[in-house]
N, C-alpha and C positions, 0 to 999 in steps of 0.2 A: 169506435167508445161506444159505450152502453152503460149508460146512467139512466137511471130508475127506470128500464125498460123502453128507454130513446135509444134510436141508433141514429148515432151521426157519423159521417165519414170524414176523416181525416186526413193528412197527408200521407204519401207513401214514404216506405223507408232510406229514402235518398239521402236523408241527412241522420242521425242519433237519435231515436223515438225518445218523446218525453212520456213517462206513464205516471199515476196517480193512482195511489195506494186504496183510494176510493172507490176505484169505477173497477170496471174490466174492458178490455179491448178485444175484437176479433180479428187476426193478421191471415193473409194468406201470401202464400209464398211459392211461386212456380217457378220452374227449372228445367232444364233437359239434362237426363241423366247421360253419365258414358259422353261418347261419340257423335249416338243418334240425334241430330237437330230436329229431326221431325215428331219426336215422341218427347212428350213435356208432362211432367210431373208436378205436381201442386200438393200444397199444405196449409190445411188452417186450424190455424190457433188459436184457443180462449185464452188468455192473459186473465187470470183474476187478481186482483189485488187485494191485498191482505185484508184492509176494511172495507168490503164489496159489499153491500146488501145482498140479501137472499134473490130478490126480484134482479136486481143485476145480473148472478151468476146465470139465473134460470134464462133470463132475456139473453144471455150471449151465446147459453147453448144453443139456444134456439135459432138464432143467428148464424151461430158455424154450421147447423146444418142447411140452411136456406142458400148459404154460398157454395156448401162443399155441393149442394143437390142442382147449383147451375153451371157448374164445371163441364167442359163438353169431352173430358177426360176426366168421366167418374169411376172408371175403371181405376184409376190412376191416381186417385184422389184418399189422402191421407185425415184423417182429424184427431186433435189433441190437446189437452186441458193441462196447463202449464201455471201452477199455483207460484204466488211471489214469494222468492228466496230459492225456489226448485229450478231455476232456469238451467236448460245446458247451452254446451258451447254449442250445440248445432244450431237452436234456436236464439243462438247471439247473431251468427254467422248470419241465418235467415233475416233478421233485423238491421243490417247494417254494420256489424261487428262491436256496433257498441248500443247500450240501452240505458236510460236515466230514469232513476226510479225516485219519487219524493212522497216520503211518509206522509201518512193525510196528518197526522200533529204539527207537520213545519206548512201546510198550506192553507192557514187559516187567511182569507181575504183580507187584504189592508195591512197586513202585517211581516208579507215577503218582505216590503223595501226598506221596513224601518230595523233589519237586524241581519248581520253577516249569516251566509249561506254556504256550509262546511259540505262538500261530496267525498266519500271515498271511494276510489277507481278500484273496483276488484278485478282480478288477474284471472283469466280463462286460458290462459295461454296463447299462441296462435294456429291462425288457420291450417290446415295440414296444406291445402293447396296453392295459396297465395304465402302463407307465412307471417302475414299481418296481425297485429296484435289485434287480440279480442277481450272483452270486457265491459263491465257495465259499472255506472257510478250511482251511489245510495246518498242519501242524503243522510249524513248524521249533525247530531250537536255540535254548533260550533264553540269549541273548547280544546285545551291543550290533552285533556286524559283523552280526547276520540282519535288522537295521531300513536300513530305505529312504524316502526322503523323499516319493516317490509313491506310497506304498500305507499302509494301513490294520491294525491288530494289535490283537491283547486278548493279557490277560498274565492266566493266573489261579496266585496264588503257594500256594506249596507250604503243607503243614499246619504247616511252623517259622516260617514268615513269617506266618503268618495265628493263629498262637497256640493251634498245638495243635487246634483246632476245626474244622477246614474250611476251606475259600474261604469268607470272607464276602466279599471286595472283589474285584472286578474292573478290570482298567487296561485302557483302551482307548487307543492310543496314535495319534496322527492322524499323519502325514506332512504338511509346509506346503503341497504341491505333489495330495496323495489328493482325492479327490471326496467332497465331503461326504456323500451318500447311503450309503458305505460305511461310517460311522459308527452309524448304526443298524443297519445289516448284521450287525456288529460284534457289536454289542451282542445280537443274537438268536440270535446263534451262540451267544456265550459264554454264554447263558441255558438254550440246551439243552444243555451239557454241565455245569454247576451247578445239580443239581436244586433246593438250599436256596435261597431269596431270598437276594439278592448285593445289594452296591453298585456302583454302576457306579461309576469315576473316572475322569474326562475327562485324560489328559495329553496338551499337547501338544509337539509338538519343539521341543527346546531349554528346554524348561519341563519337563524331568522332576524329580520328587522323590529325595529321600533314602530313601524307604519303596520308589519305586518302582525305582530302582537296586539297591537291596539285594537284589532278586527275583534279579536278575542276574549280581549278583557283589559284589566289596567296592564299597562307596557310592561313596568317594572316587576311587578308581580310576576307575569307571566314567564317576562325574561329568565329569572330565576328558576321557575320551575320549569321551562323548556331543559335548562340546562342540567337539572339536576333528574326528574323524575319523568323524562319523555317516557323513556324506554318500559318504566314502569308503568306508567298511563295506557299505553299501547298494548298491554301485557296480553290481555284479555283477547285481544285482535288477533295479535300472534300466533299463542298459541290454539284457538278455534281454526285459524287458517292452516297451521301444521298439521291438523287432524287428532287434537290431544283432545278434544270432546266429544265424547259420544253420548247420542241423545236415544233412548231405547223408550217407544211408549208399551204399555202392559197392555195385550188384551185377555179375553177370557170367554171360554166356552161352557157354563157351568164350571163344573171344578176345576176346569183345566187351566193354566196360566201359561201364556208364554211371550216373552218380551221382542217389542219389533223395530230394529233401528230406522232413525231419522235422518235422511243424508242430510248434509249442507245444513246440520240444525241451527234453529235460530230461538231467542228468549218466546218470542209467541207461541212455538209449536209446543212448547208446555201444556196449553191449553187444549188440546189436540186429540190429547191420548184417548179413548175410549172410553177407559175407565179411570178416568181421570189422576191415575197414577202412571208418574214418570221414573225413570233411572237414569241418572248421568253419572257418565265414568270419566274421569279425569286421574290416566295413569300417566305420569311423565316419567319413563326412563330417563331421561339426560339428566331430571333434577334428583334422582332413587326417590321420590314423593307422586302418592298418588291417594285420590278418595275417589267413594262413592255415595251417592247420595239418592235417596229414594225423596221423589216430592209427588205431593197427594193434595188435592183440592181439598177447601176445607169443610164440604159435606161429604166426604168420604166416608165408607162406612168402615170399620174396625175387621169387620171381616174380610173384607176386601182388601184391608190393607196388609193384613198378616201373609193371605195368600201372595201378595207379589212380594212382600217382603223375606218371604221361604227362598225363591226364588231368584231374588237379588242374593241373598247368602250362597247362594249353592252359585252363581256367576264370579262373587265377588273370590271364592275358594280355588274356583276353576283359572282365575284369571291370574292370582297371585301363586298358583303351582306353575303355570306357563313361563312366566317371566323367570321364577327360580330355574325352569327348565335349560332357558336361555344364558344362566350364567349371571343375571340381574338380584341384586340385593332388596328385598323385599321389607325391609328392615323398617323404613318410613312408611308403609304403604298401612291403610286403615283396612283392620281386621273385620270390622265390623259397619254395616251401610251406617249412613247417617241419616235421620228422619225429619225430611224439611217441609214445613207444613207453607200452604198457600198464605202470603202477606207478612210470614214470619221466616223469610230468606236472610241468611249468613251472610259478611262480608267475604267468604272464601266463596262460598255458592254465586253471589254475582260477578264476579268473576271467569265464569264458565262459560259464559254469552256476551257477543260484541252488543255494545250500547246498555249493557244491564248494571245500573247501577243502585243507590239507595232511592231515588228517587223515580225510579222505574215501577211504574203500576201495570198489572196485568190486567186485563180487559176481557172480558169472554167477547170471542170473535164471531160474527155472524155466521151461523152453521149451515153446511153444503145441503141442497135439496136431495130429496130422499135417492134421484137416478144418480148422483153425482157421488154420495159418498161410500160407494165402494169403488 
């Protein structure tokens, strides 16, 4: 773990790792490729938290080079920088098939025991060799709007709900269309966060108990909400996990403009566009509707915005023509891009990303050092 330029050694990945978005981590994975047990290969990872400072990022890269240089098989040593939200399945397998990420806004000292904590278990499929489930748990706001029928969650009650003696019960909530292997992965991650022996209670979607709902707010109010609007509350998570939300960063070189797609987009990725302008595509053939948004920062120049807007219009026309050629109706699809200014996001735009609602405030993310910006 690298914090403010200081490196500290943590335990190995014998159990799920708990990472903090405010810090950077250097991890080394050593393995024997193929059947030749006499040859070893290693990969040195730098995991960069979303809210890590520039000093921590620079110190982590220096530590990665030092760890890589100390390898006895330097010829077979690889290095990779992994940003939060861009983890690959191989990275998770190397880290023990499970990873727990705690956002910075949820790690205020002295407050974690005073509130319930909810984690969403993201499914990365099964490991090719063993077939075991691979995934990671990400902390989200503890409320019913965070739930989605295609995912699995675990809830750690606060001390108040647990009787003031720490969390003795952990709830595992299972969506109706979630994969069953995620249940065991959720239990593993929950036990890694709660050191004491806890009782794991299974909660199926639509069968929430009053004790479970009480951890999320008023039990009677939440019970009615869970029965009526549960699927609507998790619609954003479901649509993004199904790949219905696509995010593009606009890049410019002189008068030339091109969009570059972002893999597994999240709301803070909006701030990483070099030009300060992004394009968000939400085409949904199943619901026969679709929208295209052009999001731009407050201080964006009008000339730059118009150049990117013309590219977005050409992209929109090409997308609609492609859908028509496939036999889909584009009657309910936007014919013009919708401009969205930072700080003036609409309710429809909020549904594009997981965990983004009217209370969400985009903050400037610390910039990468120049030697990492490429």
